[in-house]
N, C-alpha and C positions, 0 to 999 in steps of 0.2 A: 504493500500500500504506500502511496505517496505520503509525505509528511502532512500535507494539507488534508488528506483523507483520514489519516490517523487523528489529527486534531479535530476533525468533524465528528468522528465516531466518539471521541472522548467528550466532546461538547454535548452530544446527544445524551450520553450516559449522565453527564452532570445535570442537564436539564431535567431528566427523568428523576434523578436522585433528589434535587432541590424541590421538585414537585411536591414531595411529601411534606416539606416545611410549609409550602404555599397552601396546601390543603388544610394543614393545621390552622393556619391563619384564617383561611376562608371559613372554617367551622365556627369562628368567633363572630362571623357576619350572617351566616345562613344555617338553618337546620340541615342536617346531612342529606336527606333525600331531595330537598329542594335544591341544594347546592349541586348535587349530582345531575339533576334535571337541567339546571342552568348551564352546566358544563357541556352537556351534549347538545343543547339548543344552540349555543354559541359556536360549537365546533361544526355543527351541521349548516348553520346559516352565517354567511351567504355561500359557503363553499359548495353546497349541493347544486348551485346553479352554474358552477364552472367545471365540475369534474365529469360531466356527461351522464348518460343513462347508466343504471346498474348493469354490470357485466356478468352477474351470476343470477341464479333463480332467486325470486323473492323469499322462498322458504328458508334459504340459508341466511339471508340478510335479517329476516325477522328472528330466526332462531338465535343467531349470534347476538343480535341486538338485545334480546331478552336476557340471555344468560350472562353475557359480558356487561352490557350496559345497566340493566336493572339489578340483576343478582350480584354480580361481582363488585361493581362500584357502589351499589347500595349498601352491601355488607361492609366494604372497606371504609367508606365514609362514616357509616354508623359505628363501626368498630373503633375508629379513631376518635369519634365523638364520645364514645363510652370510656375512653381513657387509654387506648393503645397508643404509645408514644410514636411520633413520626419516624424517628430513626429506626426503632424496632420494627415498625410496620414495613418500612422499605426493605428490611432484611427478611422478615417472615414471608412476605409476599413472594419471594423467589422460590418458595417451596412449590409454586405452580409447576415448575419443571418436573418435579416428582409426580404430581397429579397428572400432568400431561402424558408422561411415559406410562403411568398405570392405566389411564383411560384409553390411550392408544393401543395398549395390549388387549384390553377388554373389547374395544369396539372395532379395531382395525387389524388385530392379530399381530401387532408389532412386538415380537419378543424382545425384552430388554437386553438380554445378554449378561454375562457375569460382571463386566466392568460397570455397566449402567446400573445393575442391581446393587452393586457395592456402593455406587454413588448415592443411590436412593437411601440406603441404610445410613450412610454417613450424614446426609442431609437431614434425615428424620432424627438422628441423634442430636443434631444441632437444634432442631425444634424443641426436643425434650429439655436440653440445657437452657434454652431461652424461656421455656415454660417455668422451670424451676426459678430462674432469675426473676421473671415477672411476678410469679406467685409470691415471692418474698418482698416485692416492692410496689406492686400495683394490682388493679383488678384484672381477673382472668377473662371476664366477659368480652372485653374489647379484643384481647388476644385471640380468643376462640373465633370471633367474627372475622378477623383478618385471615385466619387459617381457612375458614369457610369461603371467604372471597377468593383465596388462592385455588381452592378446589373448583369453584365456578370458572375461574380463568382456565384451568386445565380442560374442563368440558368445552369451553368456547374455542380453545385451540384445536381440539379434535374436530369440532364442527366446522371450523374454518378450513382445516385441511381437507375435509370432505368437500367443501365448497370450491376449493382451489381457484380463488379469484385471480384473473390475469393482471389486474391492476390493484395493488394493495391499498393505495391511497383512496381510489374511487370506492373501494369496498368499505373502508373505515368511515368515510364521510357518510355513506348511505346507512351504515350500521348505526351511526350517531343519531340518525333521524328517529329510529325505532324507540329508544328508551324514554324519550321526552315525555310523552303523554302518560305512560304507565307510572313513571316516577312522580309526576305532578299529582296524579290521582292518589298514589301511595302516601305522598307527603300530606295532602289534604286530609286523608283518612287517619294517618298515624301521628303526624306532627301538628295538625290542626290549621284551619284557614287563618285564624287570628295570628298565630305565630309566623306563618308564611307572609301574610300581608305586612306584619310589623317589620320583618326582615327586608322586604322589598321597599317599603317606605323609608327605611333607614339606609338605603343603598348610598354609599359614598364612593369616592375615588379609590380608596384601598380595596373596597369590595369589588368594584369594576376591575381593578388590576388583577386580583386573584382569579376571577373568572376568565379574563383574557389569557392569563398565563396557562391555566389548566386546559383551556380549550384550544387556543391557537398556537402557543409556544410548545406545550407538551404534546398535544395531539397532532396538529397540522404540520408544524415544523419538525417535531421529533420523529413522527412516523414517516413523513415524506423524506427526510434526510436518511433515515435508516433504510428505507426501501431503495433509495438511490444508491447507497453504498453496497447493499447486497446484490444489486443487479450488476455491479462492476467488480466485485471481489468474491473469492471463495468463502464459504461459511466459516471455515477454520480461521480465516483472517478477521472476520467481523464479529462473530459470536462472542469471543472472550470479552469484548468491551461491555457487554451487558452485565458482566459480573462486577463492573465498577459502580453500578447503580446503588447498591446498599452502602458502598464506601462513601459515595457522595451524600447519600441520604443520612447516614449516621453522623458524618462529620458536619454537614450543614445544620442538622438538628442540634448538635452540641454547640455549634457556633452561634446560631441565631435564636434557639429556643432554650439554651442552657440545659439540654438533656444530658444527664450523666451517662457515661458508658462504663459499666462495671466490668471487672475481670471475667465474670461469667458470661456477660454479653459479648465480649471479644472472643471468648472461646466458642460461643454459639455461632458467631459470625464466621470464624475460621472453618468450623465444621460444615455449616450450611453452604457457604460459598464453594468450598472444596467439593462437597457432595454434589452440588448443582453443576459444577464444572464437569465432573465425571458423568453425571446423568445426561447432560446436554450435548457433550462433545464426543461421547462414545458412539460406536456404530451399533445399529439396530439390526436384529435378525428378523426378516419378514418372510412370510410364506412364499416359497418359490424363488427365493434369492438367498445367497449365502451370507452376505454382509453389506447391504446397501447403506449409504450414508444416513446418519441420524439427523433428526431435527435438532437444531440448536436452541439455546434458551430463549424464552420469551421475555420476559421481564417486563415500564412504567409505562403505555401508555398506552398509552392511551391507546390506550389504548389498547388491548388484548388481542385481537384479530390477527395477530402476527403469525400464528402457525399455519396460516392459510397456504403457504407455499409448499412446494415439494419438500420431502424430508431433508434434502440437502441444503436447504436455506434456513438461516436462523430467524427465529421469531423475536420481535422486539420486546424488551421488558417494560411494558407500559404500566404505570401506576394508576 
């Protein structure tokens, strides 16, 4: 990769990592489900008028939009609102690579192989260490919701792979249209119209800024740049940069939110990142082929839809 392309890949990882800090700030302005709805609304508009018609069947757009947009991001934002720290959330969400491998085995018959299975076990041990650390310092409810969000991300990755969209950015923009109305309805039902109206009436420039960041910077720029890179370079060159997302997430949370990083959390990070690296970059055994290339990690954004490509391409780690 050219130095400029390496810098772009690192910038995307930084954008996705810092996104968790921005989400934490945004939750001070909006209820979590309303915040998620606004994220997708702004990501879809006006981009939907410029990317052209959908290039895959609507059933895949709707399925991914519901699982990724409503379930994954609804759970993630709610989990962070319930107390899951931004830095820890950026780390725990990477367990989606393990869920993706598991669901790909169940739904697509992609056998993980010994190296990938070892990576899954190491990553899960990192989750266990993080759970012990969080149980001693904070509520486990938010922690559990973030893990559930990672599981939904894994399901959406498999659905996206089945859809195989030829244009990832086009697919992501159309997927962003789907969650808006369901999330608004859920917010009205669970968070209440009074709370939603109060948040909208109190909208200020910092609130606008966080929405623009999570919608346009994280989703449109991040996903577009990542897709541009993986069209020009092998998966083995691009995929490892997704492992920088929790590094930027944890460091930016410590810098801007004063989140402490305990020795147990560093241990969890080492285990989880190492396990995800093995899970994502190892080769996969599929029926009728001895060792085809494996899907690389998905990781922040926005986005989640990233495993839509063939197994040889990395899926972006969207938060």
